All heavy atoms as an XYZ file, in Angstrom:
911
protein
N      22.704    -45.965      6.581
C      21.820    -46.790      7.385
C      22.698    -47.493      8.445
O      23.897    -47.783      8.168
C      21.172    -47.821      6.531
C      20.115    -47.279      5.587
S      18.778    -46.837      6.690
C      17.430    -46.863      5.669
N      22.110    -47.729      9.503
C      22.844    -48.435     10.570
C      22.632    -49.941     10.402
O      21.644    -50.402      9.819
C      22.395    -47.999     11.913
O      21.051    -48.366     12.138
N      23.598    -50.659     10.927
C      23.476    -52.139     10.804
C      22.518    -52.733     11.794
O      21.892    -53.749     11.521
C      24.865    -52.742     10.997
C      25.778    -52.376      9.866
O      25.273    -52.074      8.733
O      27.047    -52.326     10.023
N      22.332    -52.029     12.894
C      21.473    -52.614     13.962
C      20.138    -51.904     13.955
O      19.868    -50.918     13.283
N      19.246    -52.388     14.811
C      17.916    -51.807     14.970
C      18.041    -50.544     15.839
O      18.878    -50.422     16.726
C      16.995    -52.824     15.629
N      17.170    -49.611     15.584
C      17.111    -48.363     16.316
C      16.157    -48.516     17.456
O      15.020    -49.056     17.309
C      16.690    -47.172     15.429
C      17.702    -46.980     14.256
C      16.599    -45.848     16.233
C      17.271    -45.943     13.297
N      16.512    -48.004     18.596
C      15.636    -48.131     19.757
C      14.412    -47.162     19.575
O      14.492    -46.195     18.828
C      16.395    -47.807     21.010
O      16.689    -46.448     21.031
N      13.408    -47.500     20.309
C      12.184    -46.679     20.245
C      12.458    -45.263     20.697
O      11.974    -44.286     20.067
C      11.092    -47.329     21.076
C       9.784    -46.617     21.026
C       8.734    -47.319     21.852
C       7.438    -46.572     21.836
N       6.398    -47.179     22.662
N      13.200    -45.017     21.695
C      13.563    -43.691     22.185
C      14.346    -42.863     21.186
O      14.123    -41.697     20.987
N      15.302    -43.521     20.501
C      16.118    -42.861     19.531
C      15.238    -42.461     18.290
O      15.448    -41.430     17.716
C      17.290    -43.720     19.072
N      14.314    -43.348     17.988
C      13.432    -43.063     16.831
C      12.514    -41.879     17.182
O      12.306    -40.990     16.364
C      12.581    -44.314     16.538
C      11.545    -44.176     15.390
C      12.342    -43.917     14.066
C      10.718    -45.410     15.249
N      11.948    -41.847     18.366
C      11.105    -40.712     18.742
C      11.867    -39.442     18.860
O      11.379    -38.347     18.513
C      10.378    -41.062     20.071
C       9.269    -42.090     19.996
C       8.711    -42.407     21.374
C       8.154    -41.658     19.084
N      13.088    -39.522     19.327
C      13.952    -38.322     19.447
C      14.267    -37.751     18.068
O      14.322    -36.523     17.903
C      15.222    -38.694     20.169
C      16.117    -37.506     20.466
C      15.477    -36.503     21.453
O      14.724    -36.897     22.353
O      15.816    -35.342     21.325
N      14.397    -38.587     17.102
C      14.700    -38.105     15.751
C      13.497    -37.473     15.029
O      13.667    -36.769     14.073
C      15.334    -39.224     14.882
O      14.327    -40.201     14.656
N      12.335    -37.757     15.548
C      11.121    -37.182     14.944
C      10.743    -35.773     15.391
O       9.862    -35.133     14.821
C       9.919    -38.106     15.178
C      10.014    -39.438     14.462
C       8.791    -40.300     14.861
C      10.026    -39.267     12.972
N      11.426    -35.247     16.406
C      11.114    -33.932     16.955
C      11.493    -32.863     15.920
O      12.460    -32.993     15.122
C      11.846    -33.662     18.268
C      11.262    -34.450     19.407
N      10.095    -34.096     19.960
C      11.699    -35.535     20.103
C       9.790    -34.950     20.958
N      10.792    -35.871     21.005
N      10.725    -31.732     15.946
C      11.016    -30.626     15.048
C      12.327    -29.942     15.382
O      12.855    -30.042     16.489
C       9.907    -29.602     15.159
C       8.624    -30.040     14.539
O       8.673    -30.950     13.720
O       7.546    -29.523     14.940
N      12.840    -29.244     14.413
C      14.101    -28.461     14.654
C      13.724    -27.280     15.519
O      12.690    -26.620     15.292
C      14.638    -27.984     13.292
C      15.006    -29.162     12.450
C      15.768    -27.035     13.517
C      15.407    -28.789     11.034
N      14.510    -26.957     16.451
C      14.233    -25.858     17.351
C      15.224    -24.705     17.013
O      16.393    -24.907     17.052
C      14.418    -26.263     18.813
C      13.584    -27.434     19.180
C      12.794    -27.161     20.465
N      12.158    -28.417     20.882
C      10.896    -28.671     20.717
N      10.145    -27.846     20.050
N      10.391    -29.836     21.144
N      14.649    -23.587     16.650
C      15.464    -22.411     16.333
C      15.624    -21.589     17.588
O      14.778    -21.593     18.492
C      14.785    -21.600     15.226
C      14.612    -22.269     13.882
C      13.840    -21.362     12.978
C      15.954    -22.619     13.293
N      16.649    -20.797     17.630
C      16.872    -19.927     18.829
C      15.712    -18.896     18.859
O      15.161    -18.479     17.847
C      18.213    -19.238     18.585
C      18.563    -19.524     17.175
C      17.794    -20.687     16.703
N      15.380    -18.449     20.053
C      14.240    -17.529     20.270
C      14.509    -16.167     19.560
O      13.642    -15.613     18.962
C      14.015    -17.329     21.729
N      15.736    -15.651     19.626
C      16.051    -14.404     19.038
C      17.205    -14.571     18.073
O      18.309    -14.825     18.478
C      16.384    -13.351     20.068
N      16.939    -14.457     16.789
C      17.993    -14.601     15.776
C      18.641    -13.196     15.622
O      17.970    -12.194     15.765
C      17.414    -15.086     14.478
N      19.933    -13.168     15.212
C      20.541    -11.850     15.016
C      19.903    -11.129     13.828
O      19.656    -11.732     12.785
C      21.995    -12.221     14.698
C      22.120    -13.724     14.683
C      20.835    -14.268     15.087
N      19.566     -9.857     14.035
C      18.957     -9.120     12.992
C      17.454     -9.319     12.822
O      16.803     -8.858     11.932
N      16.889    -10.095     13.703
C      15.459    -10.447     13.638
C      14.539     -9.289     13.733
O      13.536     -9.143     13.002
N      14.808     -8.381     14.720
C      13.917     -7.211     14.885
C      14.031     -6.275     13.675
O      12.999     -5.734     13.244
C      14.337     -6.455     16.164
N      15.210     -6.087     13.125
C      15.383     -5.257     12.005
C      14.653     -5.877     10.737
O      14.015     -5.128     10.002
C      16.851     -5.048     11.660
C      17.200     -4.095     10.540
C      16.681     -2.728     10.836
C      18.671     -4.043     10.331
N      14.781     -7.124     10.590
C      14.054     -7.813      9.474
C      12.562     -7.705      9.639
O      11.853     -7.487      8.684
C      14.512     -9.273      9.402
N      12.068     -7.830     10.874
C      10.631     -7.730     11.090
C      10.143     -6.332     10.816
O       9.089     -6.111     10.255
C      10.300     -8.087     12.582
C      10.426     -9.565     12.853
O      10.432    -10.332     11.883
O      10.513     -9.930     14.063
N      10.948     -5.339     11.213
C      10.620     -3.927     10.929
C      10.584     -3.676      9.439
O       9.669     -3.026      8.913
C      11.565     -2.991     11.649
C      11.352     -1.502     11.425
C      10.002     -1.063     12.044
C      12.480     -0.686     11.980
N      11.537     -4.197      8.664
C      11.591     -3.986      7.238
C      10.393     -4.643      6.555
O       9.786     -4.075      5.620
C      12.887     -4.557      6.675
N       9.994     -5.815      6.998
C       8.852     -6.476      6.425
C       7.591     -5.680      6.722
O       6.685     -5.502      5.887
C       8.743     -7.897      6.946
C       9.846     -8.746      6.299
C       7.373     -8.540      6.660
C       9.935    -10.175      6.851
N       7.429     -5.182      7.973
C       6.246     -4.430      8.361
C       6.165     -3.166      7.507
O       5.102     -2.791      7.002
C       6.292     -4.088      9.828
N       7.266     -2.465      7.319
C       7.257     -1.227      6.487
C       6.953     -1.552      5.034
O       6.190     -0.825      4.353
C       8.601     -0.510      6.603
C       8.856      0.191      7.909
C      10.281      0.782      7.957
C       7.871      1.289      8.153
N       7.493     -2.611      4.530
C       7.230     -2.982      3.128
C       5.738     -3.379      2.913
O       5.143     -2.946      1.944
N       5.151     -4.101      3.835
C       3.758     -4.419      3.765
C       2.870     -3.236      3.909
O       1.858     -3.095      3.181
C       3.386     -5.513      4.796
C       3.944     -6.935      4.494
C       3.620     -7.858      5.642
C       3.395     -7.471      3.178
N       3.252     -2.311      4.767
C       2.462     -1.071      4.939
C       2.546     -0.243      3.676
O       1.519      0.291      3.232
C       3.001     -0.262      6.129
N       3.720     -0.165      3.035
C       3.853      0.571      1.771
C       3.006     -0.069      0.693
O       2.351      0.620     -0.089
N       3.022     -1.367      0.621
C       2.269     -2.072     -0.421
C       0.750     -1.842     -0.190
O       0.034     -1.597     -1.134
C       2.604     -3.543     -0.404
C       1.894     -4.429     -1.417
C       2.275     -3.989     -2.850
C       2.189     -5.895     -1.173
N       0.347     -1.891      1.040
C      -1.077     -1.631      1.390
C      -1.479     -0.219      1.022
O      -2.562      0.013      0.471
N      -0.569      0.765      1.288
C      -0.877      2.144      0.954
C      -1.009      2.295     -0.545
O      -1.875      3.001     -1.079
C       0.185      3.075      1.498
N      -0.156      1.654     -1.360
C      -0.217      1.712     -2.788
C      -1.516      1.146     -3.281
O      -2.127      1.640     -4.236
C       0.979      1.033     -3.418
C       2.323      1.787     -3.369
C       3.429      0.923     -3.942
C       2.197      3.085     -4.108
N      -1.941      0.049     -2.746
C      -3.213     -0.596     -3.141
C      -4.406      0.317     -2.828
O      -5.329      0.449     -3.655
C      -3.373     -1.970     -2.460
C      -2.469     -3.050     -2.965
C      -2.638     -4.334     -2.146
C      -2.747     -3.383     -4.429
N      -4.425      0.897     -1.630
C      -5.512      1.835     -1.297
C      -5.501      3.018     -2.218
O      -6.534      3.445     -2.699
C      -5.360      2.242      0.205
C      -6.307      3.397      0.492
C      -5.691      1.080      1.089
N      -4.334      3.557     -2.512
C      -4.217      4.709     -3.402
C      -4.750      4.353     -4.816
O      -5.426      5.123     -5.456
C      -2.766      5.192     -3.488
C      -2.522      6.420     -4.311
C      -3.207      7.635     -3.739
C      -1.008      6.660     -4.385
N      -4.373      3.177     -5.293
C      -4.857      2.741     -6.636
C      -6.373      2.581     -6.616
O      -7.033      2.961     -7.599
C      -4.200      1.434     -7.005
N      -6.979      2.068     -5.555
C      -8.430      1.932     -5.507
C      -9.113      3.275     -5.442
O     -10.126      3.506     -6.138
C      -8.807      1.063     -4.294
C      -8.536     -0.419     -4.397
C      -8.853     -1.112     -3.072
C      -9.325     -1.037     -5.553
N      -8.568      4.207     -4.652
C      -9.167      5.542     -4.551
C      -9.043      6.249     -5.933
O     -10.023      6.867     -6.369
C      -8.456      6.353     -3.470
C      -8.814      7.836     -3.550
C      -8.834      5.829     -2.114
N      -7.919      6.117     -6.580
C      -7.768      6.705     -7.894
C      -8.763      6.120     -8.876
O      -9.351      6.832     -9.670
C      -6.340      6.466     -8.387
C      -6.029      7.257     -9.602
O      -6.727      8.171    -10.001
N      -4.910      6.879    -10.271
N      -8.957      4.806     -8.821
C      -9.896      4.203     -9.740
C     -11.364      4.680     -9.451
O     -12.072      4.962    -10.392
C      -9.821      2.656     -9.575
C     -10.727      1.811    -10.506
C     -10.285      1.974    -11.935
C     -10.669      0.378    -10.089
N     -11.698      4.765     -8.207
C     -13.040      5.216     -7.847
C     -13.291      6.613     -8.335
O     -14.368      6.920     -8.910
C     -13.286      5.106     -6.335
C     -14.548      5.831     -5.928
C     -13.388      3.631     -5.960
N     -12.352      7.526     -8.109
C     -12.551      8.896     -8.496
C     -12.454      9.107    -10.010
O     -13.030     10.036    -10.576
C     -11.582      9.851     -7.770
C     -11.996     10.076     -6.362
C     -11.220      9.617     -5.347
C     -13.126     10.821     -6.097
C     -11.619      9.860     -4.012
C     -13.514     11.053     -4.781
C     -12.770     10.520     -3.743
N     -11.741      8.249    -10.732
C     -11.625      8.354    -12.165
C     -12.925      7.870    -12.797
O     -13.331      8.403    -13.806
C     -10.452      7.545    -12.643
C     -10.267      7.695    -14.148
C      -9.049      6.981    -14.628
N      -7.863      7.628    -14.048
C      -6.670      7.090    -14.009
N      -6.501      5.937    -14.533
N      -5.631      7.716    -13.479
N     -13.520      6.839    -12.251
C     -14.734      6.295    -12.883
C     -16.021      7.027    -12.495
O     -17.047      6.783    -13.066
C     -14.845      4.790    -12.501
C     -13.784      3.909    -13.004
C     -14.014      2.437    -12.512
C     -13.706      3.904    -14.471
N     -15.945      7.854    -11.485
C     -17.094      8.584    -11.020
C     -17.563      9.553    -12.096
O     -16.790     10.322    -12.623
C     -16.785      9.354     -9.729
C     -18.044      9.950     -9.125
C     -17.655     10.703     -7.880
N     -16.958     11.887     -8.305
C     -16.443     12.744     -7.433
N     -16.465     12.523     -6.164
N     -15.793     13.822     -7.902
N     -18.801      9.571    -12.478
C     -19.294     10.522    -13.452
C     -19.187     11.958    -12.968
O     -19.421     12.224    -11.769
C     -20.767     10.136    -13.723
C     -21.142      9.370    -12.490
C     -19.922      8.743    -11.950
N     -18.856     12.828    -13.782
C     -18.686     14.229    -13.433
C     -20.065     14.903    -13.546
O     -20.690     14.924    -14.572
C     -17.692     14.950    -14.313
C     -16.293     14.397    -14.145
C     -15.381     15.146    -15.057
N     -14.033     14.583    -14.901
C     -13.050     14.972    -15.649
N     -13.175     15.851    -16.598
N     -11.834     14.433    -15.457
N     -20.458     15.507    -12.470
C     -21.739     16.260    -12.487
C     -21.440     17.684    -12.831
O     -20.410     18.222    -12.479
C     -22.462     16.150    -11.134
C     -22.877     14.742    -10.800
C     -22.179     13.993     -9.894
C     -23.921     14.156    -11.508
C     -22.549     12.708     -9.642
C     -24.296     12.840    -11.221
C     -23.602     12.146    -10.282
N     -22.286     18.320    -13.534
C     -22.108     19.717    -13.890
C     -21.260     19.909    -15.130
O     -20.752     20.986    -15.345
N     -21.057     18.883    -15.888
C     -20.291     19.065    -17.111
C     -21.138     19.773    -18.127
O     -22.318     19.495    -18.347
C     -19.928     17.592    -17.685
C     -19.285     17.748    -18.992
C     -19.069     16.873    -16.719
N     -20.512     20.793    -18.688
C     -21.276     21.609    -19.627
C     -21.473     20.889    -20.950
O     -20.693     20.055    -21.375
C     -20.476     22.910    -19.938
C     -20.398     23.840    -18.757
C     -19.648     25.094    -19.138
O     -18.849     25.089    -20.018
N     -19.908     26.177    -18.442
N     -22.556     21.247    -21.604
C     -22.799     20.671    -22.928
C     -21.840     21.306    -23.886
O     -21.164     22.353    -23.603
C     -24.255     20.963    -23.348
O     -24.464     22.339    -23.612
N     -21.754     20.729    -25.089
C     -20.869     21.238    -26.094
C     -21.223     22.628    -26.538
O     -20.383     23.490    -26.701
C     -20.905     20.293    -27.312
C     -19.856     20.437    -28.356
C     -18.477     20.331    -27.790
C     -20.056     19.411    -29.430
N     -22.489     22.930    -26.647
C     -22.960     24.246    -27.082
C     -22.640     25.274    -26.001
O     -22.209     26.356    -26.259
C     -24.500     24.230    -27.352
C     -25.034     25.570    -27.775
C     -26.545     25.527    -28.083
N     -26.840     24.529    -29.111
C     -26.763     24.749    -30.424
N     -26.343     25.925    -30.853
N     -27.093     23.830    -31.305
N     -22.815     24.917    -24.722
C     -22.566     25.811    -23.611
C     -21.060     26.129    -23.577
O     -20.644     27.239    -23.271
C     -23.036     25.215    -22.299
N     -20.220     25.117    -23.788
C     -18.791     25.339    -23.803
C     -18.363     26.290    -24.904
O     -17.503     27.125    -24.760
C     -18.032     24.006    -23.874
C     -18.077     23.199    -22.643
C     -17.363     21.884    -22.758
N     -15.971     22.089    -22.980
C     -15.160     21.088    -23.301
N     -15.609     19.849    -23.494
N     -13.895     21.349    -23.495
N     -18.944     26.079    -26.114
C     -18.621     26.928    -27.228
C     -19.125     28.394    -26.953
O     -18.384     29.354    -27.208
C     -19.283     26.468    -28.511
C     -18.845     27.275    -29.736
C     -19.735     27.128    -30.865
N     -21.112     27.210    -30.523
C     -21.986     28.085    -30.975
N     -21.588     29.018    -31.765
N     -23.256     28.069    -30.638
N     -20.300     28.536    -26.410
C     -20.798     29.888    -26.085
C     -19.961     30.552    -25.033
O     -19.729     31.775    -25.173
C     -22.308     29.779    -25.608
C     -23.245     29.361    -26.735
O     -22.847     29.457    -27.889
O     -24.332     28.924    -26.403
N     -19.489     29.833    -24.043
C     -18.632     30.354    -23.020
C     -17.316     30.857    -23.648
O     -16.788     31.896    -23.356
C     -18.306     29.328    -21.914
O     -19.574     28.912    -21.371
C     -17.449     29.899    -20.803
N     -16.753     30.010    -24.556
C     -15.529     30.361    -25.241
C     -15.733     31.601    -26.110
O     -14.783     32.440    -26.218
C     -15.019     29.187    -26.065
N     -16.865     31.743    -26.739
C     -17.081     32.893    -27.648
C     -17.138     34.216    -26.859
O     -16.903     35.291    -27.424
C     -18.339     32.673    -28.431
C     -18.316     31.490    -29.393
S     -17.003     31.621    -30.575
C     -17.791     32.635    -31.842
N     -17.465     34.150    -25.571
C     -17.529     35.362    -24.796
C     -16.183     35.835    -24.262
O     -16.060     36.900    -23.723
C     -18.466     35.121    -23.587
N     -15.157     35.035    -24.462
C     -13.787     35.394    -23.993
C     -13.118     36.344    -24.936
O     -13.486     36.529    -26.055
C     -12.968     34.099    -23.857
C     -13.467     33.053    -22.814
C     -12.654     31.823    -22.953
C     -13.369     33.634    -21.423
N     -12.007     36.987    -24.426
C     -11.224     37.834    -25.325
C     -10.593     36.966    -26.367
O     -10.541     35.734    -26.310
C     -10.132     38.380    -24.365
C     -10.645     38.231    -23.014
C     -11.616     37.059    -23.047
N     -10.044     37.591    -27.426
C      -9.604     36.890    -28.614
C      -8.548     35.792    -28.344
O      -8.767     34.638    -28.839
C      -8.997     37.897    -29.599
C      -8.628     37.255    -30.960
C      -8.150     38.299    -31.920
O      -8.560     39.463    -31.877
O      -7.355     37.912    -32.817
N      -7.502     36.061    -27.601
C      -6.507     35.030    -27.355
C      -7.027     33.880    -26.526
O      -6.771     32.692    -26.853
C      -5.273     35.649    -26.644
C      -4.486     36.593    -27.540
O      -4.602     36.391    -28.796
O      -3.785     37.429    -27.029
N      -7.805     34.203    -25.510
C      -8.392     33.130    -24.687
C      -9.416     32.340    -25.483
O      -9.593     31.160    -25.302
C      -9.011     33.731    -23.399
N     -10.166     33.020    -26.352
C     -11.143     32.386    -27.188
C     -10.509     31.338    -28.111
O     -10.951     30.240    -28.273
C     -11.966     33.401    -27.987
C     -13.037     32.816    -28.840
C     -13.790     33.772    -29.679
N     -13.785     35.129    -29.158
C     -13.772     36.251    -29.857
N     -13.713     36.215    -31.148
N     -13.787     37.442    -29.289
N      -9.350     31.776    -28.717
C      -8.606     30.932    -29.607
C      -8.191     29.615    -28.901
O      -8.425     28.543    -29.359
C      -7.384     31.626    -30.176
C      -6.565     30.821    -31.125
C      -5.308     31.568    -31.514
N      -5.616     32.884    -32.078
C      -5.804     33.098    -33.410
N      -5.718     32.122    -34.232
N      -6.050     34.311    -33.815
N      -7.662     29.766    -27.671
C      -7.198     28.604    -26.896
C      -8.376     27.712    -26.473
O      -8.333     26.483    -26.622
C      -6.450     29.062    -25.646
C      -5.033     29.610    -25.869
C      -4.487     30.161    -24.579
C      -4.150     28.559    -26.489
N      -9.453     28.346    -26.027
C     -10.598     27.523    -25.570
C     -11.232     26.775    -26.730
O     -11.571     25.592    -26.615
C     -11.654     28.465    -24.944
N     -11.373     27.386    -27.887
C     -11.934     26.701    -29.058
C     -11.020     25.618    -29.583
O     -11.462     24.552    -29.994
C     -12.257     27.713    -30.165
C     -13.385     28.700    -29.864
C     -13.529     29.714    -30.978
C     -14.690     27.933    -29.659
N      -9.712     25.857    -29.534
C      -8.777     24.803    -29.940
C      -8.837     23.587    -29.003
O      -8.770     22.419    -29.413
C      -7.351     25.371    -30.043
C      -7.041     26.233    -31.275
C      -5.716     26.903    -31.105
C      -7.146     25.415    -32.521
N      -8.986     23.912    -27.698
C      -9.085     22.767    -26.757
C     -10.367     21.965    -26.993
O     -10.389     20.741    -26.961
C      -9.094     23.293    -25.321
C      -7.777     23.708    -24.864
C      -7.770     24.092    -23.375
N      -6.494     24.657    -23.017
C      -6.322     25.869    -22.481
N      -7.353     26.609    -22.174
N      -5.131     26.289    -22.220
N     -11.442     22.719    -27.301
C     -12.726     22.088    -27.595
C     -12.592     21.213    -28.835
O     -13.082     20.067    -28.897
C     -13.782     23.129    -27.753
C     -15.215     22.678    -27.990
C     -15.720     21.980    -26.743
C     -16.099     23.846    -28.317
N     -11.974     21.715    -29.882
C     -11.736     20.941    -31.109
C     -10.859     19.706    -30.853
O     -11.113     18.611    -31.380
C     -11.118     21.789    -32.205
C     -12.041     22.753    -32.922
C     -11.287     23.681    -33.839
C     -13.114     22.021    -33.679
N      -9.826     19.895    -30.055
C      -8.912     18.777    -29.737
C      -9.646     17.624    -29.059
O      -9.410     16.470    -29.350
C      -7.735     19.222    -28.858
C      -6.696     18.138    -28.632
C      -5.580     18.638    -27.798
N      -6.123     19.093    -26.502
C      -5.485     19.893    -25.673
N      -4.269     20.376    -26.026
N      -6.006     20.215    -24.513
N     -10.617     17.989    -28.163
C     -11.325     16.978    -27.435
C     -12.469     16.357    -28.282
O     -12.674     15.155    -28.235
C     -11.991     17.575    -26.201
C     -11.023     17.954    -25.144
C     -11.666     18.743    -24.035
O     -12.919     18.809    -23.963
O     -10.936     19.326    -23.179
N     -13.138     17.145    -29.027
C     -14.368     16.669    -29.714
C     -14.192     16.307    -31.179
O     -14.914     15.462    -31.650
C     -15.483     17.750    -29.599
C     -15.850     18.143    -28.221
C     -16.403     16.960    -27.409
O     -17.120     16.143    -27.977
N     -16.065     16.909    -26.172
N     -13.238     16.914    -31.862
C     -13.027     16.598    -33.286
C     -11.509     16.577    -33.504
O     -10.943     17.535    -34.054
C     -13.681     17.696    -34.140
N     -10.844     15.517    -33.129
C      -9.405     15.457    -33.285
C      -8.917     15.537    -34.716
O      -7.803     16.112    -34.943
C      -9.033     14.094    -32.644
C     -10.244     13.549    -32.079
C     -11.406     14.376    -32.476
N      -9.706     15.102    -35.643
C      -9.258     15.132    -37.071
C      -9.239     16.603    -37.554
O      -8.328     16.988    -38.261
C     -10.133     14.295    -37.970
C     -11.577     14.647    -37.984
C     -12.367     14.091    -36.824
O     -11.868     13.225    -36.057
O     -13.532     14.548    -36.602
N     -10.213     17.434    -37.184
C     -10.230     18.839    -37.546
C      -9.084     19.572    -36.838
O      -8.410     20.445    -37.419
C     -11.532     19.523    -37.189
C     -12.563     19.546    -38.294
C     -13.111     18.180    -38.602
O     -13.000     17.278    -37.835
N     -13.699     18.070    -39.820
N      -8.846     19.208    -35.595
C      -7.754     19.811    -34.836
C      -6.434     19.495    -35.455
O      -5.570     20.351    -35.561
C      -7.787     19.377    -33.354
C      -6.646     19.900    -32.562
C      -6.623     21.173    -32.059
C      -5.532     19.054    -32.277
C      -5.555     21.672    -31.371
C      -4.456     19.535    -31.561
C      -4.517     20.848    -31.075
O      -3.426     21.305    -30.403
N      -6.259     18.228    -35.906
C      -5.009     17.828    -36.559
C      -4.744     18.659    -37.784
O      -3.661     19.062    -38.081
C      -5.043     16.371    -36.899
N      -5.826     18.888    -38.612
C      -5.687     19.730    -39.813
C      -5.267     21.156    -39.438
O      -4.415     21.717    -40.115
C      -6.981     19.777    -40.613
C      -7.315     18.444    -41.246
C      -8.682     18.579    -41.943
C      -9.141     17.205    -42.405
N     -10.533     17.308    -42.950
N      -5.847     21.707    -38.372
C      -5.534     23.074    -37.996
C      -4.157     23.167    -37.315
O      -3.443     24.169    -37.458
C      -6.565     23.618    -37.076
C      -7.975     23.860    -37.648
C      -8.921     24.306    -36.555
C      -7.889     24.884    -38.748
N      -3.801     22.158    -36.587
C      -2.551     22.211    -35.839
C      -1.314     22.248    -36.706
O      -0.254     22.652    -36.220
C      -2.492     21.049    -34.824
O      -2.356     19.819    -35.519
N      -1.429     21.814    -37.932
C      -0.294     21.876    -38.850
C       0.205     23.289    -39.033
O       1.380     23.573    -39.046
C      -0.678     21.217    -40.196
C       0.431     21.408    -41.224
C      -0.997     19.732    -40.018
N      -0.737     24.226    -39.130
C      -0.363     25.600    -39.384
C      -0.523     26.504    -38.177
O      -0.484     27.722    -38.287
C      -1.184     26.162    -40.556
O      -2.581     26.075    -40.250
N      -0.688     25.939    -37.001
C      -0.871     26.757    -35.806
C       0.342     27.636    -35.494
O       0.236     28.782    -35.060
C      -1.124     25.915    -34.555
C      -2.578     25.536    -34.279
C      -2.676     24.606    -33.085
C      -3.380     26.743    -34.025
N       1.516     27.059    -35.719
C       2.734     27.799    -35.306
C       3.411     28.516    -36.516
O       4.573     28.891    -36.427
C       3.709     26.841    -34.601
C       3.087     26.317    -33.351
C       2.636     25.031    -33.263
C       2.943     27.118    -32.224
C       2.067     24.524    -32.157
C       2.364     26.652    -31.057
C       1.921     25.351    -31.010
O       1.338     24.877    -29.904
N       2.717     28.650    -37.577
C       3.242     29.388    -38.683
C       3.175     30.885    -38.377
O       2.444     31.299    -37.454
C       2.410     29.097    -39.938
C       2.453     27.652    -40.409
C       3.840     27.188    -40.740
O       4.595     27.928    -41.315
N       4.108     25.949    -40.403
N       3.898     31.705    -39.103
C       3.896     33.169    -38.724
C       2.515     33.767    -38.753
O       2.187     34.571    -37.909
C       4.795     33.759    -39.823
C       5.681     32.674    -40.268
C       4.875     31.399    -40.088
N       1.693     33.377    -39.745
C       0.332     33.979    -39.800
C      -0.606     33.220    -38.874
O      -1.638     33.742    -38.482
C      -0.206     33.959    -41.248
C       0.674     34.852    -42.139
O       1.215     35.832    -41.599
O       0.682     34.589    -43.318
N      -0.283     31.970    -38.603
C      -1.165     31.138    -37.731
C      -2.449     30.761    -38.415
O      -2.623     30.906    -39.624
N      -3.393     30.276    -37.655
C      -4.706     29.920    -38.189
C      -5.642     31.100    -37.845
O      -5.693     31.524    -36.704
C      -5.233     28.641    -37.508
C      -6.622     28.288    -37.993
C      -4.288     27.495    -37.750
N      -6.385     31.609    -38.807
C      -7.302     32.717    -38.518
C      -8.377     32.292    -37.530
O      -8.836     31.145    -37.526
C      -7.939     33.006    -39.875
C      -7.110     32.308    -40.904
C      -6.372     31.225    -40.230
N      -8.682     33.169    -36.633
C      -9.649     32.893    -35.593
C     -11.028     32.564    -36.208
O     -11.752     31.710    -35.694
C      -9.765     34.143    -34.662
C     -10.729     33.915    -33.462
C     -10.319     32.740    -32.598
C     -10.766     35.227    -32.624
N     -11.338     33.213    -37.302
C     -12.641     32.922    -37.959
C     -12.719     31.462    -38.391
O     -13.778     30.812    -38.322
C     -12.794     33.843    -39.162
N     -11.611     30.914    -38.848
C     -11.617     29.486    -39.268
C     -11.808     28.563    -38.079
O     -12.541     27.586    -38.116
C     -10.295     29.154    -40.011
C     -10.153     27.739    -40.490
C     -11.219     27.425    -41.504
C      -8.777     27.534    -41.127
N     -11.184     28.875    -36.964
C     -11.357     28.073    -35.722
C     -12.776     28.215    -35.219
O     -13.399     27.186    -34.854
C     -10.322     28.563    -34.620
C      -8.908     28.370    -35.103
C     -10.609     27.859    -33.348
C      -7.869     28.944    -34.196
N     -13.342     29.378    -35.279
C     -14.741     29.564    -34.859
C     -15.683     28.776    -35.777
O     -16.681     28.204    -35.282
C     -15.089     31.032    -34.869
C     -14.448     31.789    -33.742
C     -14.651     33.291    -33.834
O     -15.125     33.795    -34.864
O     -14.325     34.002    -32.871
N     -15.387     28.806    -37.049
C     -16.264     28.058    -38.025
C     -16.216     26.533    -37.715
O     -17.253     25.873    -37.766
C     -15.820     28.313    -39.462
N     -15.026     26.058    -37.469
C     -14.888     24.617    -37.121
C     -15.640     24.282    -35.835
O     -16.279     23.248    -35.719
C     -13.410     24.204    -36.993
C     -12.683     24.188    -38.296
C     -13.148     23.081    -39.249
O     -13.672     22.065    -38.792
O     -12.997     23.326    -40.440
N     -15.524     25.176    -34.861
C     -16.271     24.961    -33.557
C     -17.751     25.049    -33.768
O     -18.526     24.313    -33.166
C     -15.772     25.973    -32.553
N     -18.195     25.893    -34.675
C     -19.643     25.994    -34.963
C     -20.171     24.733    -35.630
O     -21.352     24.372    -35.444
C     -19.914     27.223    -35.861
C     -19.806     28.524    -35.068
O     -19.866     28.511    -33.848
O     -19.643     29.569    -35.775
N     -19.332     24.055    -36.400
C     -19.756     22.817    -37.042
C     -19.998     21.679    -36.020
O     -20.726     20.758    -36.306
C     -18.747     22.356    -38.066
C     -18.767     23.128    -39.310
C     -17.859     22.491    -40.323
N     -17.276     23.548    -41.154
C     -16.223     23.454    -41.869
N     -15.570     22.295    -41.903
N     -15.770     24.473    -42.577
N     -19.323     21.784    -34.903
C     -19.469     20.733    -33.854
C     -20.892     20.785    -33.262
O     -21.419     19.738    -32.886
C     -18.465     20.949    -32.739
C     -17.041     20.649    -33.084
C     -16.145     20.970    -31.886
C     -16.844     19.160    -33.442
N     -21.455     21.972    -33.089
C     -22.750     22.078    -32.402
C     -23.907     22.176    -33.315
O     -24.025     22.036    -34.404
C     -22.780     23.254    -31.407
C     -21.834     22.987    -30.318
C     -22.491     24.533    -32.107
């Protein structure tokens, strides 16, 4: 603190804002980095919203369980086995878990057993 009184002009002069230089070094590069960062963040947000909209949209033309099983039954043996196992994995995970224990054994799971499990679903 000063010992004497401050003049009105000195007081008003001390109240002015700090003045920064018009162009700071690296200012343009920093502005460009901020603009790119904000554009990237905006793109991620738009991508997340689009992903959410398409994930929540109901699928039209989804086959019924019986139609999927009938389609699988018309396939050749190896493709039928895969299609029925996929169907079981989606619709009856507990039956699929029981069958998957012996899927990779030398004899594997008989196709008739997989077909019977798929028939129980419908």
